MIDOSE-1310 file (N, C-alpha, C; in nm, 2 decimals, decimal comma, always signed):
residues 133
mfir	+6,68/+2,89/-8,22/+6,61/+3,00/-8,15/+6,72/+3,10/-8,12; +6,67/+3,23/-8,13/+6,76/+3,34/-8,09/+6,68/+3,45/-8,03; +6,75/+3,55/-7,97/+6,68/+3,66/-7,91/+6,74/+3,79/-7,98; +6,65/+3,88/-8,02/+6,70/+4,01/-8,08/+6,61/+4,12/-8,02
dgvt	+6,67/+4,22/-7,96/+6,60/+4,33/-7,90/+6,49/+4,29/-7,80; +6,52/+4,19/-7,73/+6,43/+4,14/-7,62/+6,32/+4,05/-7,67; +6,32/+4,02/-7,80/+6,22/+3,93/-7,86/+6,28/+3,79/-7,89; +6,22/+3,68/-7,85/+6,26/+3,55/-7,88/+6,20/+3,51/-8,01
yefh	+6,29/+3,45/-8,10/+6,25/+3,40/-8,23/+6,28/+3,25/-8,24; +6,18/+3,18/-8,28/+6,20/+3,03/-8,30/+6,15/+3,00/-8,44; +6,23/+2,93/-8,52/+6,19/+2,89/-8,65/+6,06/+2,81/-8,64; +5,96/+2,84/-8,73/+5,84/+2,76/-8,74/+5,81/+2,69/-8,87
hmgi	+5,83/+2,76/-8,98/+5,81/+2,69/-9,11/+5,87/+2,77/-9,22; +5,87/+2,71/-9,34/+5,92/+2,78/-9,46/+5,80/+2,79/-9,56; +5,77/+2,90/-9,62/+5,67/+2,92/-9,72/+5,73/+2,94/-9,86; +5,68/+2,86/-9,95/+5,73/+2,87/-10,09/+5,62/+2,89/-10,19
pthe	+5,63/+3,00/-10,27/+5,54/+3,02/-10,37/+5,55/+2,92/-10,48; +5,44/+2,88/-10,54/+5,44/+2,78/-10,65/+5,33/+2,82/-10,75; +5,35/+2,77/-10,87/+5,24/+2,78/-10,97/+5,17/+2,65/-11,00; +5,23/+2,54/-10,94/+5,17/+2,41/-10,96/+5,07/+2,37/-10,86
preg	+4,95/+2,32/-10,91/+4,85/+2,27/-10,81/+4,91/+2,15/-10,74; +4,88/+2,14/-10,61/+4,93/+2,03/-10,53/+4,81/+1,96/-10,46; +4,83/+1,83/-10,43/+4,73/+1,75/-10,36/+4,70/+1,81/-10,22; +4,58/+1,81/-10,18/+4,55/+1,86/-10,04/+4,55/+2,01/-10,02
erys	+4,54/+2,09/-10,13/+4,54/+2,23/-10,12/+4,42/+2,28/-10,04; +4,44/+2,38/-9,96/+4,33/+2,45/-9,89/+4,32/+2,59/-9,95; +4,19/+2,64/-9,97/+4,17/+2,76/-10,04/+4,14/+2,88/-9,94; +4,20/+2,99/-9,96/+4,16/+3,11/-9,89/+4,10/+3,21/-9,99
aqfr	+3,97/+3,23/-9,98/+3,90/+3,33/-10,06/+3,95/+3,47/-10,03; +3,98/+3,49/-9,90/+4,02/+3,63/-9,86/+4,15/+3,67/-9,93; +4,24/+3,58/-9,96/+4,37/+3,61/-10,02/+4,38/+3,55/-10,16; +4,28/+3,48/-10,21/+4,28/+3,42/-10,34/+4,41/+3,34/-10,35
myts	+4,43/+3,24/-10,25/+4,55/+3,17/-10,24/+4,52/+3,02/-10,20; +4,59/+2,93/-10,25/+4,59/+2,79/-10,21/+4,71/+2,76/-10,13; +4,70/+2,68/-10,03/+4,81/+2,64/-9,94/+4,81/+2,49/-9,93; +4,93/+2,43/-9,94/+4,94/+2,28/-9,92/+5,07/+2,26/-9,84
daec	+5,07/+2,15/-9,78/+5,18/+2,11/-9,69/+5,28/+2,01/-9,76; +5,41/+2,03/-9,74/+5,50/+1,93/-9,80/+5,53/+1,82/-9,71; +5,57/+1,71/-9,76/+5,61/+1,59/-9,68/+5,76/+1,60/-9,65; +5,79/+1,67/-9,54/+5,92/+1,69/-9,50/+5,94/+1,64/-9,36
elmr	+6,06/+1,59/-9,33/+6,09/+1,54/-9,19/+6,15/+1,64/-9,10; +6,24/+1,72/-9,15/+6,32/+1,81/-9,07/+6,25/+1,95/-9,04; +6,16/+1,99/-9,13/+6,10/+2,12/-9,11/+5,96/+2,12/-9,18; +5,88/+2,21/-9,13/+5,75/+2,23/-9,20/+5,77/+2,32/-9,32
vqyh	+5,71/+2,28/-9,43/+5,71/+2,36/-9,55/+5,57/+2,37/-9,61; +5,53/+2,49/-9,64/+5,40/+2,51/-9,70/+5,42/+2,57/-9,84; +5,35/+2,52/-9,94/+5,35/+2,58/-10,07/+5,23/+2,67/-10,08; +5,24/+2,79/-10,14/+5,14/+2,88/-10,16/+5,12/+2,91/-10,32
rfee	+5,00/+2,89/-10,37/+4,97/+2,92/-10,51/+4,87/+3,03/-10,51; +4,89/+3,13/-10,59/+4,81/+3,25/-10,59/+4,73/+3,26/-10,72; +4,60/+3,30/-10,70/+4,52/+3,33/-10,82/+4,55/+3,47/-10,87; +4,51/+3,50/-10,99/+4,52/+3,63/-11,05/+4,44/+3,72/-10,96
gssl	+4,49/+3,84/-10,92/+4,41/+3,93/-10,84/+4,43/+3,91/-10,69; +4,52/+3,83/-10,65/+4,54/+3,81/-10,51/+4,59/+3,94/-10,45; +4,53/+3,98/-10,33/+4,56/+4,11/-10,27/+4,69/+4,11/-10,19; +4,76/+3,99/-10,18/+4,88/+3,99/-10,10/+4,99/+4,06/-10,17
pell	+5,09/+4,12/-10,10/+5,20/+4,19/-10,16/+5,28/+4,10/-10,26; +5,33/+4,16/-10,36/+5,40/+4,09/-10,46/+5,52/+4,01/-10,40; +5,59/+4,07/-10,31/+5,71/+4,01/-10,25/+5,67/+3,88/-10,19; +5,55/+3,87/-10,12/+5,50/+3,75/-10,06/+5,46/+3,65/-10,16
rtap	+5,41/+3,70/-10,27/+5,36/+3,60/-10,38/+5,47/+3,55/-10,46; +5,59/+3,61/-10,46/+5,70/+3,57/-10,55/+5,83/+3,52/-10,48; +5,85/+3,54/-10,35/+5,97/+3,50/-10,29/+5,94/+3,41/-10,17; +6,02/+3,31/-10,15/+6,00/+3,22/-10,03/+6,02/+3,30/-9,90
haaf	+5,95/+3,26/-9,80/+5,96/+3,33/-9,67/+5,99/+3,23/-9,56; +6,07/+3,27/-9,46/+6,08/+3,20/-9,33/+5,98/+3,25/-9,24; +5,93/+3,16/-9,15/+5,83/+3,20/-9,05/+5,89/+3,17/-8,91; +5,87/+3,26/-8,82/+5,93/+3,25/-8,68/+5,81/+3,27/-8,58
kvsd	+5,81/+3,19/-8,48/+5,73/+3,22/-8,36/+5,80/+3,32/-8,28; +5,73/+3,43/-8,24/+5,80/+3,53/-8,16/+5,73/+3,55/-8,02; +5,80/+3,59/-7,93/+5,75/+3,61/-7,79/+5,66/+3,73/-7,78; +5,68/+3,83/-7,87/+5,61/+3,96/-7,86/+5,59/+4,02/-8,00
laka	+5,48/+3,99/-8,07/+5,46/+4,04/-8,20/+5,47/+4,19/-8,22; +5,41/+4,26/-8,13/+5,41/+4,40/-8,14/+5,55/+4,46/-8,13; +5,63/+4,41/-8,04/+5,76/+4,45/-8,03/+5,85/+4,41/-8,15; +5,82/+4,29/-8,21/+5,90/+4,23/-8,32/+5,88/+4,32/-8,45
iegk	+5,76/+4,38/-8,46/+5,73/+4,45/-8,58/+5,76/+4,60/-8,57; +5,79/+4,64/-8,45/+5,81/+4,79/-8,42/+5,93/+4,84/-8,50; +5,90/+4,94/-8,58/+6,00/+5,00/-8,67/+6,03/+4,93/-8,79; +5,96/+4,82/-8,82/+5,98/+4,74/-8,94/+5,88/+4,78/-9,05
tvll	+5,91/+4,75/-9,17/+5,82/+4,76/-9,28/+5,72/+4,64/-9,28; +5,60/+4,67/-9,25/+5,50/+4,56/-9,23/+5,43/+4,55/-9,37; +5,44/+4,43/-9,43/+5,37/+4,40/-9,55/+5,23/+4,35/-9,54; +5,20/+4,29/-9,42/+5,07/+4,23/-9,40/+5,04/+4,22/-9,25
gpye	+4,92/+4,26/-9,21/+4,88/+4,24/-9,07/+4,92/+4,35/-8,98; +4,92/+4,32/-8,85/+4,89/+4,19/-8,79/+4,74/+4,15/-8,81; +4,72/+4,02/-8,81/+4,58/+3,97/-8,82/+4,58/+3,83/-8,76; +4,47/+3,77/-8,75/+4,45/+3,64/-8,68/+4,38/+3,54/-8,78
pidg	+4,47/+3,47/-8,87/+4,41/+3,38/-8,96/+4,35/+3,25/-8,90; +4,41/+3,21/-8,78/+4,36/+3,10/-8,71/+4,34/+3,15/-8,57; +4,23/+3,11/-8,51/+4,20/+3,16/-8,37/+4,32/+3,13/-8,28; +4,37/+3,23/-8,21/+4,48/+3,21/-8,12/+4,62/+3,22/-8,18
frva	+4,62/+3,26/-8,31/+4,74/+3,26/-8,39/+4,75/+3,39/-8,46; +4,83/+3,49/-8,40/+4,84/+3,62/-8,47/+4,97/+3,63/-8,55; +4,95/+3,69/-8,67/+5,06/+3,69/-8,77/+5,08/+3,83/-8,83; +5,20/+3,86/-8,86/+5,24/+3,98/-8,94/+5,35/+3,93/-9,03
vird	+5,36/+4,00/-9,15/+5,47/+3,97/-9,24/+5,54/+4,10/-9,26; +5,67/+4,09/-9,24/+5,76/+4,21/-9,25/+5,85/+4,19/-9,37; +5,91/+4,30/-9,41/+6,02/+4,30/-9,51/+6,15/+4,31/-9,44; +6,24/+4,21/-9,46/+6,37/+4,21/-9,39/+6,47/+4,21/-9,51
gdap	+6,52/+4,33/-9,54/+6,61/+4,34/-9,66/+6,52/+4,32/-9,78; +6,55/+4,22/-9,86/+6,47/+4,19/-9,98/+6,38/+4,07/-9,96; +6,37/+4,02/-9,84/+6,29/+3,90/-9,81/+6,17/+3,92/-9,72; +6,06/+3,85/-9,75/+5,95/+3,86/-9,66/+5,98/+3,76/-9,54
veli	+5,93/+3,80/-9,42/+5,95/+3,71/-9,30/+5,82/+3,72/-9,23; +5,76/+3,60/-9,20/+5,64/+3,59/-9,13/+5,67/+3,57/-8,98; +5,60/+3,65/-8,90/+5,62/+3,65/-8,75/+5,49/+3,60/-8,69; +5,49/+3,51/-8,60/+5,38/+3,45/-8,54/+5,38/+3,46/-8,39
ettl	+5,27/+3,50/-8,33/+5,26/+3,50/-8,18/+5,14/+3,41/-8,15; +5,17/+3,30/-8,07/+5,07/+3,21/-8,04/+5,11/+3,13/-7,91; +5,01/+3,07/-7,84/+5,04/+2,98/-7,74/+4,99/+2,84/-7,78; +4,94/+2,83/-7,91/+4,89/+2,70/-7,96/+5,01/+2,60/-7,98
tdeq	+4,99/+2,48/-7,97/+5,09/+2,38/-8,00/+5,09/+2,36/-8,16; +5,20/+2,31/-8,21/+5,20/+2,28/-8,35/+5,09/+2,19/-8,40; +5,05/+2,09/-8,32/+4,95/+2,00/-8,36/+4,81/+2,08/-8,37; +4,79/+2,17/-8,28/+4,67/+2,26/-8,28/+4,67/+2,35/-8,40
iwgr	+4,78/+2,41/-8,43/+4,80/+2,50/-8,54/+4,77/+2,43/-8,68; +4,85/+2,32/-8,70/+4,84/+2,25/-8,83/+4,70/+2,18/-8,84; +4,65/+2,13/-8,73/+4,51/+2,07/-8,73/+4,41/+2,17/-8,77; +4,41/+2,28/-8,71/+4,31/+2,39/-8,75/+4,32/+2,43/-8,89
aksg	+4,45/+2,45/-8,94/+4,47/+2,49/-9,08/+4,41/+2,38/-9,17; +4,44/+2,26/-9,15/+4,40/+2,15/-9,24/+4,25/+2,13/-9,23; +4,19/+2,14/-9,12/+4,04/+2,12/-9,11/+3,96/+2,24/-9,14; +4,02/+2,36/-9,13/+3,94/+2,48/-9,15/+3,86/+2,52/-9,02
tqas	+3,87/+2,44/-8,91/+3,80/+2,47/-8,79/+3,89/+2,57/-8,71; +3,82/+2,68/-8,67/+3,88/+2,79/-8,60/+3,99/+2,85/-8,68; +3,97/+2,85/-8,81/+4,07/+2,91/-8,91/+4,00/+2,99/-9,01; +3,98/+3,12/-8,98/+3,90/+3,20/-9,07/+3,96/+3,22/-9,21
iyrr	+4,09/+3,20/-9,22/+4,16/+3,22/-9,35/+4,11/+3,11/-9,45; +4,07/+2,99/-9,39/+4,03/+2,88/-9,48/+3,88/+2,84/-9,46; +3,81/+2,94/-9,41/+3,66/+2,92/-9,38/+3,59/+2,87/-9,51; +3,51/+2,76/-9,49/+3,43/+2,71/-9,60/+3,29/+2,75/-9,58
d	+3,25/+2,86/-9,64/+3,11/+2,91/-9,62/+3,02/+2,84/-9,72
Protein backbone atom coordinates (compact mmCIF):
# COMPACT_ATOMS: atom_id res chain seq x y z
CA UNK A 1 0.00 0.00 0.00
CA UNK A 2 1.17 3.52 -0.73
CA UNK A 3 -0.18 7.08 -0.74
CA UNK A 4 0.28 9.47 -3.65
CA UNK A 5 -1.23 12.99 -3.78
CA UNK A 6 -3.53 12.19 -0.86
CA UNK A 7 -4.91 8.99 -2.44
CA UNK A 8 -4.27 5.58 -0.88
CA UNK A 9 -3.43 2.79 -3.36
CA UNK A 10 -3.61 -0.90 -2.43
CA UNK A 11 -2.72 -3.66 -4.90
CA UNK A 12 -5.83 -5.66 -5.90
CA UNK A 13 -5.09 -7.90 -8.89
CA UNK A 14 -3.16 -8.38 -12.11
CA UNK A 15 -4.92 -8.56 -15.49
CA UNK A 16 -3.27 -10.45 -18.33
CA UNK A 17 -4.46 -10.53 -21.96
CA UNK A 18 -4.56 -13.98 -23.53
CA UNK A 19 -5.62 -15.61 -26.78
CA UNK A 20 -6.20 -19.03 -25.22
CA UNK A 21 -9.67 -20.08 -24.02
CA UNK A 22 -9.59 -21.02 -20.33
CA UNK A 23 -11.88 -23.07 -18.12
CA UNK A 24 -14.50 -21.06 -16.22
CA UNK A 25 -14.51 -18.02 -18.52
CA UNK A 26 -17.21 -15.41 -17.97
CA UNK A 27 -18.41 -13.45 -20.99
CA UNK A 28 -19.02 -9.70 -21.21
CA UNK A 29 -21.13 -8.87 -24.26
CA UNK A 30 -20.61 -5.17 -23.49
CA UNK A 31 -16.85 -5.47 -24.09
CA UNK A 32 -16.76 -8.65 -26.20
CA UNK A 33 -14.38 -10.10 -23.64
CA UNK A 34 -13.97 -13.33 -21.70
CA UNK A 35 -12.52 -13.27 -18.17
CA UNK A 36 -11.15 -16.17 -16.15
CA UNK A 37 -9.36 -16.40 -12.82
CA UNK A 38 -5.96 -18.02 -12.30
CA UNK A 39 -5.16 -20.44 -9.52
CA UNK A 40 -2.61 -18.31 -7.66
CA UNK A 41 -1.84 -18.18 -3.95
CA UNK A 42 -0.03 -14.87 -3.52
CA UNK A 43 -2.14 -12.59 -5.70
CA UNK A 44 -5.29 -12.53 -7.78
CA UNK A 45 -4.75 -12.89 -11.51
CA UNK A 46 -7.41 -12.51 -14.18
CA UNK A 47 -6.96 -13.53 -17.79
CA UNK A 48 -8.83 -11.53 -20.42
CA UNK A 49 -9.51 -12.85 -23.92
CA UNK A 50 -10.99 -10.47 -26.47
CA UNK A 51 -13.20 -11.10 -29.48
CA UNK A 52 -12.66 -9.31 -32.76
CA UNK A 53 -14.35 -5.91 -32.54
CA UNK A 54 -13.94 -5.44 -28.78
CA UNK A 55 -14.51 -1.77 -27.96
CA UNK A 56 -11.83 -1.70 -25.27
CA UNK A 57 -8.69 0.36 -25.95
CA UNK A 58 -5.88 -1.51 -27.71
CA UNK A 59 -3.48 -0.94 -24.81
CA UNK A 60 -5.87 -2.71 -22.44
CA UNK A 61 -6.35 -5.58 -24.92
CA UNK A 62 -2.61 -6.10 -25.49
CA UNK A 63 -0.69 -5.22 -22.31
CA UNK A 64 -0.93 -6.66 -18.79
CA UNK A 65 -2.31 -4.28 -16.18
CA UNK A 66 -2.03 -3.88 -12.44
CA UNK A 67 -5.21 -2.99 -10.53
CA UNK A 68 -5.29 -0.98 -7.34
CA UNK A 69 -8.05 -0.16 -4.86
CA UNK A 70 -8.00 3.59 -4.29
CA UNK A 71 -9.48 5.73 -1.55
CA UNK A 72 -10.79 8.38 -3.98
CA UNK A 73 -11.28 7.42 -7.65
CA UNK A 74 -12.13 10.95 -8.83
CA UNK A 75 -8.96 12.34 -7.29
CA UNK A 76 -6.84 9.39 -8.54
CA UNK A 77 -7.82 10.02 -12.18
CA UNK A 78 -7.57 13.80 -11.99
CA UNK A 79 -5.16 15.01 -14.68
CA UNK A 80 -4.54 11.47 -15.96
CA UNK A 81 -5.22 10.01 -19.42
CA UNK A 82 -8.37 7.97 -18.84
CA UNK A 83 -8.70 5.01 -21.21
CA UNK A 84 -11.96 3.66 -19.79
CA UNK A 85 -14.63 4.82 -17.35
CA UNK A 86 -15.30 5.58 -14.71
CA UNK A 87 -18.07 2.99 -14.73
CA UNK A 88 -19.61 0.41 -12.37
CA UNK A 89 -19.20 -3.15 -13.75
CA UNK A 90 -20.23 -4.67 -10.42
CA UNK A 91 -22.71 -2.97 -8.09
CA UNK A 92 -20.72 -1.00 -5.51
CA UNK A 93 -17.46 -1.34 -7.49
CA UNK A 94 -16.43 1.74 -9.52
CA UNK A 95 -13.57 1.42 -11.99
CA UNK A 96 -11.47 3.56 -14.30
CA UNK A 97 -8.46 2.57 -16.37
CA UNK A 98 -5.72 5.12 -16.89
CA UNK A 99 -2.55 5.20 -18.94
CA UNK A 100 0.55 5.40 -16.74
CA UNK A 101 3.51 5.81 -19.09
CA UNK A 102 3.08 2.94 -21.54
CA UNK A 103 1.04 0.78 -19.16
CA UNK A 104 -2.67 0.52 -18.44
CA UNK A 105 -3.56 0.71 -14.73
CA UNK A 106 -6.99 -0.17 -13.35
CA UNK A 107 -8.19 1.91 -10.41
CA UNK A 108 -11.02 0.65 -8.21
CA UNK A 109 -13.11 2.42 -5.57
CA UNK A 110 -15.26 0.12 -3.45
CA UNK A 111 -16.27 -0.77 0.08
CA UNK A 112 -16.97 -4.39 -0.93
CA UNK A 113 -14.85 -7.18 0.51
CA UNK A 114 -12.80 -9.32 -1.87
CA UNK A 115 -15.20 -12.21 -1.25
CA UNK A 116 -18.15 -10.04 -2.35
CA UNK A 117 -16.27 -8.74 -5.41
CA UNK A 118 -15.08 -12.11 -6.69
CA UNK A 119 -18.37 -13.80 -5.76
CA UNK A 120 -20.40 -11.28 -7.77
CA UNK A 121 -18.02 -11.52 -10.72
CA UNK A 122 -18.17 -15.33 -10.78
CA UNK A 123 -21.94 -15.58 -10.32
CA UNK A 124 -22.93 -12.62 -12.50
CA UNK A 125 -25.19 -11.45 -9.63
CA UNK A 126 -25.05 -7.66 -9.20
CA UNK A 127 -22.44 -7.63 -11.97
CA UNK A 128 -23.75 -5.87 -15.07
CA UNK A 129 -20.52 -6.55 -16.97
CA UNK A 130 -21.31 -10.32 -16.91
CA UNK A 131 -25.10 -10.10 -17.07
CA UNK A 132 -26.68 -13.18 -18.57
CA UNK A 133 -29.77 -11.95 -20.41
